[in-house]
N, C-alpha and C positions, 0 to 999 in steps of 0.2 A: 537192584533198586537203589542201593546206596550210591553206586557209581553215577546214576542218573541225577540223584539229589545233589551230589557233590558238584556235578557239572553245572547244574542250575544255580547252586549257591555261588559258584564262581562268577556268575553274571550279575549277581545282586550287589549293589553298592549301597552301603549304609552311610547317609549323611543328612544333616538337618534340612528340613524342607526349605527354610529361609535361604540357606546357603545354596542349595540346589537351584532354587528359582533365580536367585541373584546372578549366579554364574551363567545360567542359560539366557536370562534376559539381557545380561551384558553382552553376551555373544551375539545376540540378535540385534542389539542396539549398534554394536560396532559394525556388523554386517550392513545394516541399513545406512549408516553414516558413510562408510567407505565404499560400498559396492552398489549403492542405489541412488541416494538422494542428493549428495553434494558433488558439485563439479570439481575437477582438478584445476588448480590455478594456471597450469601451463597451457592446456588446450581448451579449457572452458567447457569440457564435455563430461556428462555422467557416463558410467559404463555402458548403459544400453544405447545411448547415442553413438558412442565411439564404436561399438560393435556393429551397429547398423551401417555406418560409413565404411568400416573395414570389410564387411560382408559384401557391400555393393562394389567395392573395389575389386574383391576377389572374383565377383561375377562380371567384372570388366564393364560396369555400367557407367562409363565415362560420359562427359557432357556431349561428345560427338558420336556416341553410340546410340542404338535403338533402346526404347523404353522396355522394361520388363514388368510383368505382373507383380504387384506388391505382395501377393500371397507367396510368390516364389522367394522374394527377399526375406519376408518374415519367417518362412520355413527355414531358410538358410541360417538366419540369425539364431533362431530358437534351437535348431538342431545342433549347430556347431559351437555357438559362443554364449548364448544367454538362456539358461534353463528356467525361464519363467513363462507366464501366459502370453499367448499370441496377441491378445487384445492390448496388453500393455506395450508390446513392441510396436504394434501397428499405430496405436495412439501417438507414440513418440515419433514415428516416421511421418505421420500426418502433420504433426505440429512443425517438424523441420521443413515442411513444404509450404506451409501457410505464410504468405507474405504479410498478413496482418498480425501474425503472432510472432514471427521471427524477423528481425531487421534485415538479415542477410540469409535467405533460405539456403539450406545445404542440400535439400532434395528438390529436384525438378519433377513436379507431379503432373500427370495427365489424367484427367477425369474429375470427378467431384470430390474435392478435398475440403469441403465445408466452406462456410462464409462467416462474415463479421456479425451476422444476425444470430449466430449460435447454432446454426444447422450443422449436424455432424456429417462426416465424410461417408462416402459410399463404402460398401464392404470391400475388403482387400482383393477379392476375386474380380472386382470390376475396374480397379484403379491400377495405374502403371506409374513407374517412376525411374529416375536415373539421377546421378549426382549433378550438382551445379559446379561452376568454376570455382566457387568459394570452397566447396568441399574438397575439390582437387588440390587446392592450395594447402588445406589442412593436412592432407595425406602425403604431399610431396616430400620424398626422401625416405619413405619406408623401405625401398629396395636398397638403400645405401647405408644400412645399419645406423640410421639416425636416432633410433630409440630402442629401448629394451623390449623384448618379447617375453611372454610367460605362457605356460601351458594353459589350455582351456579347461573347463570344468571336468571334461572326460579324459583329459591328457592325451587325446588323439591328435589335436592340432595346437597351434600357438596363435596368440593374439597380441597386439601391441599394448604395452602398459599405459602409454600415452601417445598421442599423435605428434608429429613434428610441428604442426601448427604454424603455417606460413603467415598467418595474421593473428592479431590478439583477439581470439574468438570469445573469450570470457566476457570482456567488456563490450565487444561488438554485438553479440546476440543476447548477452545477459543470461540469467538462470534463475529458476525458482524451484524450491524443493523443501519438503518437510521430512526430517529424519526423527529419531527418537531423542527428545530433549533438546533439539536444536533445529534451526531452519536456515534457509538461505534465500535471499531475494536481491537480485542484481538487475537493474534496468539495462536495456540495450543502449549503445552509443554509436556515434558515427566513426567508422573505421579509419577514415582519413585523419580525423582529429586525434584518435587514439594512437595511430602510428606516428603522427607528428609529435605527440607528447612523449612517446617511447624514444624517438630519435633525439629529442631534447635531453632526455635522461641519460642516453648513451653518451652524448657529448658533454653533459654537465651532471656529473655523478652526484653533486651536492644540491641539485635542484630541489626547491621546496614544493609542497603540494599546491601552494598558491600559484606558483609559476606554471605548474602543469595544468591547473584549472583555467588559467588564462588561454592556454592552447586548446584544451579540451573542456569547454565551458559547462557541459552537463549532458544529460541523457538525450538520445535521439530516438523517439519512438516510431515504429513502423507505421502507425496510424496518424502520425503528425500530432497536431494539437499545440497548445500554448502552455509553456512552463512558467508559472508565476511565483516560484519559490525565490526567496531573496538570495543574493550572492553569498552573504555571510553564512546563511544556513547551509547552502550547498557545499561551501568550502569546509565547514565543520564536519558535514557528513563524509566527504572524501578523505578528510584527515583521520577520522576515527573508524571509518568503515560502517558506521551506523547512522541512519537518518531517514529522511523521506523527501519526496519531491511532489509538490502540489501542481497538478496539471488540469487544464481546462479545454473544453471544446473550442474549436476555431469557428467564428461566426462572422457574418456580414449582413448589412441592412440592404434590402432590395426595395427601391422606391416604386410604389404602385400608382403614383399620381394622386392629385387632390389631397395631398397631405397624409395619405395612408401609406403604410409600409408593412413589410413582413421580414422576419429574421430567418436567414438560411444558415444552418449549421453544416459545414463542409468537412470537418474533421472531428472525431470524437476521441476521448481519452483512451489510452492503451488498455486492452483487456476488458473493455466495456462492451457488452453485447447490445447492438443497436436495437434489436427487438425489445429487450427488457428495458432499455432506456425509454423508448417510446411508450411502453406500457406504464411506466412510472409517471411520465409526463401526463398521460391520459388520466391516470388515477388522481393526480393533483388537481386537474381540471374538474373531474367528477366530484371530488370531495371538497371543492372550493378552497383548497389550500394554496392554490396559485391564483390569487385574485386578479392578477394582471394578464394572465394568459387565457386566450379564448379557444384556441384550437391548435392541434399538432398534426402534421401530415408527413408521411414518409414518401418522398418522391425519388428515392435512390434508384440508380441503375448500376453501372460499374462503379461510379463514385458515390460517396455519401452525400445525401441532400435531404436534410430534415427541416421542414418548414414550420416556424412557430408564428402564430398569428396573435398579435396583441389584442386585449379586450377593447382598447380605444386608441385612437390616433394620438391622444395626448400623453399616452404612456411613454416615458423615455426608454429607448432601447437598452441603455446601460443598466437602468434600474430593473427592467424586466429580466435581463440576463443574470444580474447579480442575485435576484430572488430565486431563479431556477438553479444557479450554481449551488446555492445553499441547501436546496431541497432534493436535488437529484444527482445522478452520476455524470451530469455535464461537467462536473468538477469532482475529482477524487485524488487520492494520494497513492503514490507507488513507493513502497518502503525500500530502503537500501540497507541490506545486511550482508556484507561481503564475507560470509562464512564459507570458506573453501578449503579443499584439501591441499596442503602444502607439505611436501616430504612425507606424505601418507597420513598426516594428522590433520584434523579439522581445526580451524582457527579464523578469527575475524581479522581481516587485513585492510589497511587503508589503500588509497589509490597508488601512492608511490611504491608501496610494498608489492602490490599486485603487478605493476608494470616492471619492477625490478625482477620479480620471480619469472615473468614472461621472457624478458630479454636475456636473463641468465640461461633459461631453457633454450632459447634460440642460439646462444653461444655454444652450448653443449652440442646441439644438433649440428651446427656449423663445424665444429671440431671433429665430431664423429663421422660426418660425411666426408670431410677432408682426409681423415685417416683411412676411410674405406677406399676413397679414390686413389690415395697414395699406394695402398696395398695392390690395387688393380694395376697401377702404372708399373710398380716394381716387377710384378709377375709378367706383364707384357714386355717390358724391357728385357727381362731375362730370356723370354722366347725369342725376341728379335735378335739378341746376341747369338742364339743358337741358329736361327735362320741365316744370319750373315755368314756364319762359319760354313753352313751347308752350301750356301750359294758360291762361296769362294772355292769350295772343294766338291762341287756337284758331281764330277765324274767319279771321284773316289767314294763318295757316299753311295752312288748307284752301284758301284762294284761290290762294296761291302754288303749292301742289301741283297744283291744277286748271288754272291758266292759264300757268304759267311752263314754258319748255322745260328749263331747268336749275334745278329747285327747290332743290337743295342749296346751290348757290353763292349764290342770291338770299337764302336764309334766313341763311346765314353772314354776308352783307353787311348784311341788314336787321336781324337781332337781335344781331349781334356774338357769335355762338356758334362753337364749334370744329367741325371736320370730324366728330369722333366723336359729338358731341351732335346735329349735323344728321343723320348717318346713323341714329342711334337713333330720332330723331323720325320719319324717313321709314319706318323699319321697324315702326312701331307699327301694330298691327291696329285696324280700326275698333272692334271690341268692347272694345279697351283704353281707348278714349277716355272711356268712362263711368267707368273707374276713376281717371282723372286728376282727382282731387279735390285742391284745394289743401291741405286739412288733412292728408290722408294723406301727401302728398308732403313737407310741412313736418315732419310727425311723424317719418317715417322719416329725413329729413335731420337733424333734431335728435338723434335716437337714435344715428345713425352718427357724428355729430360728437363726441358724448360718448364713444363707444367709441374713436374716433380719438384723442381727448385722453388717454384712459387708456393706450392703447398707446404713444403718444409719451412719456408720463410713465414707462412701464415701460422703454422703450428708453433713456431718459436717466438711469435710476437703477439702479445695480448692486444696491442693497439690495432694490428691488422685483423685480428679475429673480430673486434668490435666494428671495424670498418666493414667487414664482410656481412655482419649482422645488419648494420645500417643499410648497406646496399640491397640486401634481400628484402628488407622492409620497404624501401623505396620502390623496388620492383613490384612488390605486392600492392602497394598503394595505387599503382596504375590501374589495377583491376577494379578499384573502387573510386575512380575519379570523381571528385565532388561536383564536376559539371555534368556528370551522367545521371540518368534517371535513378539508377541503383544507389549511386554514391551521394546524391544531393541531400543536404540536411532537411529533414522534414518537420521536426518540432522547432518552434521558435521560442524566444525568451521575451517576456514582457512583464511589466509591473502591474499588479492588480489595481484597478482604479479605486480611489478613496471615495466611497459612497456611504452616507449614513442610511443604511437600508431600511431601518425601522421607520425613520422620519419620512423617507421617500415613499414607502409603502402606505404609511398613514396618510400622506398627502394625496396619493393616487387612489386610495380605497374610497368607495362611496360612503358617505356618512349619513346615517339615519337616526332620528331621535327615538329612543326606546324608554319604556318604563318597565322596570323589572319588578315582578310581584312574587313574594314568597308567602306561602300559607303556613298556618300553624302546624299542619301535619307534614310539612316539608316538600310541597309541590311548588315548582318554579316555572315561570313563563316570562317572556319578553314581549310586552304589548307595544305596538307602534305608536309613536307620538309622545308629547310631554303635556303636562297640565291635566292629566287624566285623574279621575277619582278611583284609585285602585281598590278601595274598600267596597266599592259597588260592584266589582267584578263577581262572576259566578264561581262558586266553590263547590267541591264535593259535599255530600251530606255529612254533617258532623265536623266539617272543616271550616276555617274562617281566615280572614286576612291577618297577616302577621307583620311583614316588613315590605317596604318598597324603596326604589331608588331610580332617579332619572339619570340617564347617560346617553352617549352616542354609540353607534354600532361598532366604532373603532376603539372604544374604551375597554378597560378590563374591570371586572367586578371582583371585589375581595369579600370573603366571608370569614368570620371568626367564630369558632365553635366554643362551647363551654369547656372542652378539655384543653383549650389553649392552642389548638391548631388553626392556621390560617390557610385558606384555599383561594386559588385564583381561577376565574373563568372568563375567557374572552366573550365579550357581549354578543359578537356575531355568531357564536356557537350555541347560544341559549335557545331552548325550544320556543317556537312562536307563540303568539298570544291567543290563538284559537284553542277552544276546549279548556282543560284544566292544567295544561302544561305536562311536565314530567316530574317524577320523584327526584329530588336533589341527589339522592344516593347513587343515581345512574351516572352522574357527572363527577362526584367526589366520593372518596372512600370514607363514609361516616355512618355510624350506627343510628338506628331510630331513636335510641335512648339519649343521644347527644344532641343538645339543642344548639341551633345557630343563634349567637348572641348579637351579632352585628353584620350588616350587609351595606357596602358602600362602594362608590367608584374610586378606583386607584388614582391618587394624585401624589406622585413621587416626592414632591417638595413638602407635602403636608406631614404633620406629626400628630400622634394620637396618645392619649392616656389609656393604658390597659390596666385592669385591676381584677382580682378575685374577690369573692364574697368573704374571704378570710381577712381582707383588709391589707393585702399586699399589692403593690403596683409599681409602674415605671412608665417613662415616656418612650415610645418607639417610632422611628420614621416609617411612614407607610410603605416605602420601597422595600423595607426589610420584611414586610409581610407577604411579598409576592413570591409565588412558588409555581413551578411547572409540573409538579408531581400531583397525581390524583390523590395520593395520601396526604397531601398538604405539607405544611412546614410547622414544626413545633415552635411557636413564637413565645408562648407563656407557659411556665411550669407552675401551675397552682399548687398550693400546699395540699397534702393528702386530705381527702374528705371534702375539699372545696372545689369550686368551679369558677371560670372566668365569667363575670357578669357585666363588666363595663368595658367599652371600647369607644371612646369619644374623641372627636378632634380637639386639638389644643387651640383655644381662642382666648388667650389672655396670659397674664403673668402671675395670677393667684389661683390657688386650688382650694375649693370648699368641699369638705367630706362630711357625710352624715351617716350614722349607724342606725341599726334597727332600734337602738335605745333612745333615738331622736336627740342624740348629742351631736352638736355641730363643731367642727374644727376647721379653721382657715389658716393656710400658711403659703409662703411664696413658692411658686412652681419650681424655682431653681433648686429647692431642696429635694426634688424628685430626680433621680438619675435618668439619663438617656441611655438605653440599651437596645441591642438588636434582638435579644432573647433572654429569658431567665425567669426567676420568681418575683423579683422586684424587692422593694423595701416596705416596711410597715408604714401605712398611711395614718392610722388611728388606732388607739389602744381600746380593746374591748374585753369584757369579762363575761364568763359563762357562755350562754348560747347567743350572745349578741354578735351580729355580722355587719359587714358593710352594706348599706342600703342604696346609696347614690353618691355621685360626685359631679362637680362641674368646674370648668375653668372660667375666669372673667378677668377683665382689665381693671386695674386699680382705680383708674380715673372714672370708669363707668360704675363701679360699685357692684354689690351683690343684688341681682334682680332675679326673682323667682316667678315661674309661671304657675298661676292658680286658676284652674279652669281656662277661660278664654282671656283672662287678664294677666298682666305682668305687675308684680309688686316689688318695689325697691326697699331695701333695708339699709337706711343711712348709717345706722350704728354698727354696721358689720365688723368694724375693726376691733369691737369688744371681744370677738370670737377668734381673733388672730393669735396663734400660738406657734409652738414648734411641732414639726412633723412627729408623728407617733404618740402625741399626747391624747388624753381621753376626750378633750373638748368640753363644752358647756351646753346645757339644754338649749334647744332651738328657740329663737325669739318668738314672741306672741305674733300670731298671724301667719306663721309658717304653715304650708299646706299640711292637711291632716294625713295625707298619704305618706308623709315622711320622706318625700323625694323632692328634687328641685324642679320637677316638671309635673306638678300635681294637677 
């Protein structure tokens, strides 16, 4: 029993939980970063992508060979190289075959591999595939010791650490991935442009990123589209390896005659699903958030064709599209985060660093292939030397083979040849003897010697190595000829038009006169027309008229609550005038206990005086009260225990304040600060339970005029009550309204 316990104890490791978790999580994070999510800067591939291509090569699925079932390929990858789920492998294989996902597909698929609408591929048992010419370029040189190999997970096979990468695949096809604590996002580019930039860097080692961007101006998405990012922004992104690219759908106007037209979208932004885009546009029409758009139709077949119908022929196409760009995925951003594996470690690299790492890799590949070829040549020359000796002494060779017990040893001693040469001679078939002609042997020998000299010269000269790299890139460029369908640039660069969208939408939107009515219990409605008597409208039992405001359907309504918050409601989103309307709390986040103190049409150039019943206030521009949040904007911070009671427009240069003690104080309005938010300053000094009752602004030349009932009364001696802000003031003059307010 003790032996068993001892054995068990030997398997128990005592360590703190935090340390155990951190070690294991770090191991998991490193595995995710280096073995799953991030691409290698040299070939631009993640391990699963590299293993798929290598497995297809081992299955001899070359572009000129027959297709094979994807299930066979996935099984090969999973069994030999990638010990993960088959669905992850198949999803990767599918993406490598989609010409709308990958700029230069590495897999040639046959069958249903999904579409731009977001439909998924058929099951792997139904689809077939093989490599493309681009994939073949990436693998070229694997048989010539171009790269290192390592053991597979089960140590039964070997796999390449990286591919030779005959073209700069990282930038050509881009990459996206999310690891632990980091991510990568690289857009696709035009291979011909990237190769031209790499060639420029080879010949100009000190080239700047700006020079490279002149040659390779920006991304080239497989779905085309229009890139409207500024040149300065793109240059900064390529300098730092971080940034984003703003891209839009490509569209054109189709004239339908009689002044009518429709817009046809022919290219949509990269990685946008067409079906979801159309759903979003339909939703905008249904919810009336796109007032200029009447209908959307998908008339796509092989090519994208999305038809947008304007609400009226007077709508400007540019204005309509700008409004849709703002509200839908007809415009989106693709982020640039060139976080890649370099020398086995993750890091963010700029464009020049990425190109430098790639051409350095190609130089290593060139040197290794040259050394491999040199070794082959040396071995062949060695054999040819032996064959030549055999040819010149053919009768003696035949005699030794026929008569000697140990012919190899005798030949080595007799002719001074090596074991390898003697073995090669002994392995010659009789039919080969007729081919052993001196001229042929010497011709091949001379040719190989010349090739050996060239390779040795290459290996001894850095300049020749770079020239060889450049020549291989120029040769690869021919496969991606910019004049061909595959190589042509698809995305174009344009400057976004300067349009005041708000003004344009306001001008295009239909304007209707509305009268907004708010009841005491917080029910709101927008009745059509102006000049109405809102107090005569019907209200719920126990409810009554409280506030009203006349405006147009294109205006915005501002509400100021007693707790100091300001809310904004678009007039066209208010409930209609039929019935009793809707509770205001459905539109804004306000409790029943909080009273609305003011309701008015937003006029951005106007200013208002806001004040709490504690006697503190300030001047605020109306534009500062606007808010897009349902919870509103805290514009006034009333002192504890008080509430906002005043929110009046500024209509003069003097301010009159009266308290519940009926003491009046008048002072110049410029003594009151203008603020965007806050508590404000003291307007009038009170004692005990006295509070602010009312205030008003007036022009000095007009004097103080107070409304009493239906009449207006002037107080010519108003200057007797002029003092300094925050004074107590003097008792109101005779004849002042009994209500103790300026609107009695």
